[in-house]
C-alpha positions in Angstrom: -125.2 -160.4 -144.6 -125.5 -159.4 -140.8 -122.7 -160.1 -138.3 -123.4 -162.9 -136.1 -122.5 -162.6 -132.4 -122.1 -165.6 -130.3 -122.2 -165.3 -126.5 -124.1 -166.9 -123.6 -127.8 -166.0 -123.3 -129.3 -164.1 -120.3 -126.2 -162.0 -119.4 -124.1 -159.0 -120.6 -120.7 -160.6 -119.7 -117.9 -160.0 -122.1 -120.2 -159.9 -125.2 -121.4 -156.6 -124.1 -118.3 -154.8 -125.1 -118.9 -156.1 -128.7 -122.8 -155.3 -128.5 -122.0 -151.7 -127.7 -119.9 -151.3 -130.9 -122.4 -152.8 -132.9 -125.3 -150.8 -131.6 -123.2 -147.4 -131.7 -122.4 -148.1 -135.4 -126.2 -149.3 -136.3 -124.6 -152.3 -137.6 -126.9 -155.3 -138.7 -126.3 -158.2 -136.4 -127.7 -161.2 -134.9 -127.3 -162.2 -131.3 -127.4 -165.9 -132.0 -127.8 -167.3 -128.6 -131.0 -165.2 -127.9 -132.7 -166.9 -131.0 -134.5 -170.0 -131.4 -132.0 -172.9 -131.0 -129.3 -170.3 -130.8 -127.5 -171.9 -127.8 -127.5 -175.2 -129.4 -126.0 -173.7 -132.5 -123.3 -172.1 -130.5 -122.3 -175.2 -128.7 -122.3 -177.2 -131.8 -119.8 -174.8 -133.3 -117.5 -174.8 -130.2 -117.5 -178.5 -130.1 -117.1 -179.1 -133.8 -114.4 -181.7 -134.8 -114.5 -180.7 -138.5 -114.9 -176.6 -138.5 -111.6 -175.0 -139.2 -110.3 -172.3 -136.9 -112.8 -173.0 -134.0 -112.9 -170.6 -131.3 -111.9 -171.6 -127.7 -115.1 -169.9 -125.9 -117.4 -167.0 -126.7 -117.6 -164.3 -127.3 -116.8 -164.8 -131.0 -118.2 -163.1 -134.3 -118.9 -164.8 -137.6 -118.6 -162.5 -140.6 -119.5 -164.6 -143.5 -117.2 -167.6 -143.2 -114.6 -165.9 -141.0 -114.8 -166.5 -137.3 -113.0 -163.9 -135.1 -112.7 -164.7 -131.3 -111.7 -162.7 -128.2 -113.1 -159.3 -127.4 -110.1 -157.4 -128.1 -109.5 -159.1 -131.4 -113.2 -158.8 -132.3 -112.8 -154.9 -131.7 -109.7 -154.7 -133.6 -111.5 -156.2 -136.5 -114.7 -154.4 -136.2 -113.3 -151.0 -135.5 -112.1 -149.8 -138.8 -115.1 -151.4 -140.6 -117.6 -149.7 -138.5 -115.8 -146.4 -138.2 -114.9 -146.7 -134.6 -111.0 -147.0 -134.7 -108.3 -144.4 -135.4 -107.8 -143.8 -139.2 -104.0 -143.7 -138.4 -102.5 -147.2 -138.3 -100.2 -146.5 -135.6 -103.0 -145.3 -133.4 -104.9 -148.4 -134.1 -102.2 -150.5 -132.4 -102.4 -148.0 -129.3 -106.2 -148.5 -129.2 -105.7 -152.3 -129.4 -103.2 -152.1 -126.5 -105.7 -150.2 -124.5 -108.4 -152.7 -125.2 -106.1 -155.5 -124.1 -105.6 -153.6 -120.8 -109.4 -153.4 -120.3 -109.4 -157.1 -120.9 -106.8 -157.5 -118.1 -109.0 -155.4 -115.8 -112.2 -157.3 -116.6 -110.6 -160.6 -115.8 -109.6 -159.2 -112.3 -113.1 -158.0 -111.8 -114.2 -161.7 -112.5 -111.5 -162.9 -109.9 -113.2 -160.8 -107.1 -116.1 -163.3 -107.0 -114.4 -166.4 -108.4 -110.7 -166.1 -106.9 -110.1 -169.8 -106.5 -111.7 -171.6 -109.5 -114.1 -170.8 -112.2 -115.8 -174.4 -111.7 -116.8 -173.6 -108.1 -119.8 -171.7 -107.2 -119.4 -168.4 -105.5 -120.8 -169.7 -102.3 -118.0 -172.2 -102.3 -115.3 -169.4 -102.2 -116.8 -166.5 -100.4 -114.0 -166.0 -97.8 -111.5 -165.9 -100.6 -113.6 -163.7 -102.5 -113.8 -161.1 -99.6 -110.2 -161.0 -99.3 -109.7 -160.6 -103.0 -112.2 -158.0 -103.3 -110.7 -155.9 -100.6 -107.5 -155.9 -102.4 -109.2 -155.1 -105.6 -110.9 -152.1 -104.3 -108.1 -150.7 -102.4 -105.2 -151.3 -105.0 -106.6 -152.6 -108.4 -109.4 -150.0 -109.0 -107.1 -147.1 -108.4 -104.3 -148.6 -110.5 -106.4 -149.2 -113.5 -108.9 -146.2 -113.3 -105.9 -143.9 -112.6 -104.2 -145.2 -115.7 -107.2 -144.7 -117.8 -107.6 -141.3 -116.5 -104.2 -140.3 -117.5 -104.6 -141.8 -120.9 -107.6 -139.3 -121.4 -105.7 -136.4 -119.7 -102.5 -136.9 -121.9 -104.2 -137.6 -125.1 -102.6 -135.0 -127.6 -105.9 -134.6 -129.3 -107.7 -133.7 -126.2 -109.2 -135.6 -123.2 -112.7 -136.1 -124.7 -111.7 -139.6 -126.2 -109.0 -142.1 -125.3 -107.3 -142.3 -128.7 -107.2 -139.7 -131.4 -109.8 -137.1 -131.6 -112.9 -139.2 -132.3 -114.9 -141.9 -130.6 -113.4 -145.3 -130.8 -114.4 -148.8 -129.4 -112.0 -148.1 -126.4 -114.2 -145.4 -125.2 -117.4 -147.6 -125.5 -115.5 -150.2 -123.4 -114.5 -147.8 -120.7 -118.1 -146.7 -120.6 -119.0 -150.4 -119.8 -116.2 -150.7 -117.2 -117.5 -147.6 -115.6 -121.1 -148.9 -115.5 -119.9 -152.2 -114.4 -117.8 -151.0 -111.5 -120.7 -148.9 -110.2 -123.1 -151.8 -110.3 -120.8 -154.3 -108.6 -119.2 -152.1 -106.0 -121.8 -149.1 -105.3 -120.0 -148.3 -101.9 -116.6 -148.3 -103.3 -117.3 -146.4 -106.3 -119.5 -143.8 -104.7 -117.0 -140.9 -105.4 -115.6 -142.6 -108.7 -116.4 -139.5 -110.6 -114.9 -137.2 -108.2 -111.6 -139.1 -108.3 -111.6 -139.8 -112.1 -113.5 -136.7 -113.7 -112.2 -137.3 -117.3 -113.5 -140.9 -117.2 -116.8 -139.6 -115.7 -117.2 -137.1 -118.5 -116.4 -139.6 -121.1 -119.0 -142.0 -119.6 -121.7 -139.4 -119.6 -120.7 -138.5 -123.3 -121.0 -142.1 -124.4 -124.3 -142.5 -122.6 -125.6 -139.5 -124.4 -125.0 -140.7 -127.9 -128.3 -141.3 -129.8 -127.7 -145.0 -130.6 -126.2 -145.8 -127.3 -129.2 -144.0 -125.5 -131.6 -146.0 -127.6 -129.9 -149.3 -127.0 -129.7 -148.7 -123.2 -133.5 -148.0 -123.2 -134.3 -151.2 -125.3 -134.8 -154.8 -124.3 -131.7 -155.9 -126.1 -129.6 -154.2 -123.2 -129.9 -156.9 -120.4 -129.5 -155.9 -116.6 -126.5 -156.6 -114.9 -126.9 -159.7 -113.0 -125.1 -162.2 -110.7 -124.3 -164.5 -113.6 -122.2 -162.0 -115.4 -118.6 -160.5 -115.0 -119.9 -157.5 -112.9 -121.8 -159.0 -109.9 -123.0 -157.2 -106.9 -122.6 -159.2 -103.6 -122.9 -156.7 -100.8 -120.5 -158.6 -98.6 -117.7 -158.1 -101.1 -118.3 -154.2 -101.3 -116.8 -151.6 -99.0 -116.1 -147.9 -98.7 -113.0 -147.0 -100.7 
């Protein structure tokens, strides 16, 4: 039975972190919202008054009768099943901690274009977004990317991967963050690879993996756009 991924149609968003894992593993899965009546099926489940263990919001994953919500939680569940988590149990919790830190970073990315309220349009909060983006570029990108760079450099198994000596879901998520930042803030990230060479090397290593390369060239990989988490508004970008 294929995994069922539930997320909004037409954008990468948070669901992309899960797709990258499923694609790298060659897992059998269905992107529900992209199918016929998929969005209606997702909304019916979200609004259900009888379904047990309903999720608060997408993305969520169905594996048979089990529903797993939240990106980090989904990846913590899928990682061991798909061979994309450390075999050592203690390191699995290290990987989960890194993924939760990525979750925090992604939330801050979102708040660069929606600093006041999710319910408001970007156009209704542009001035606040400019201030938030300036602080994000000057302080938060270096804070988070510098941390992940150190994680790679200080990995006892070598700097090829974030946790242990093999590829994990954390590496795939760091690839997505690197890609997303370069899309959203091309001026600010022009020298990203120079400042964070281990992360840049990891990005290139993930991009070159056969299943990822095939996925990136396929129609399943949607382009970044201004409906997702990583959005490019030129007025929010600046030289770092």
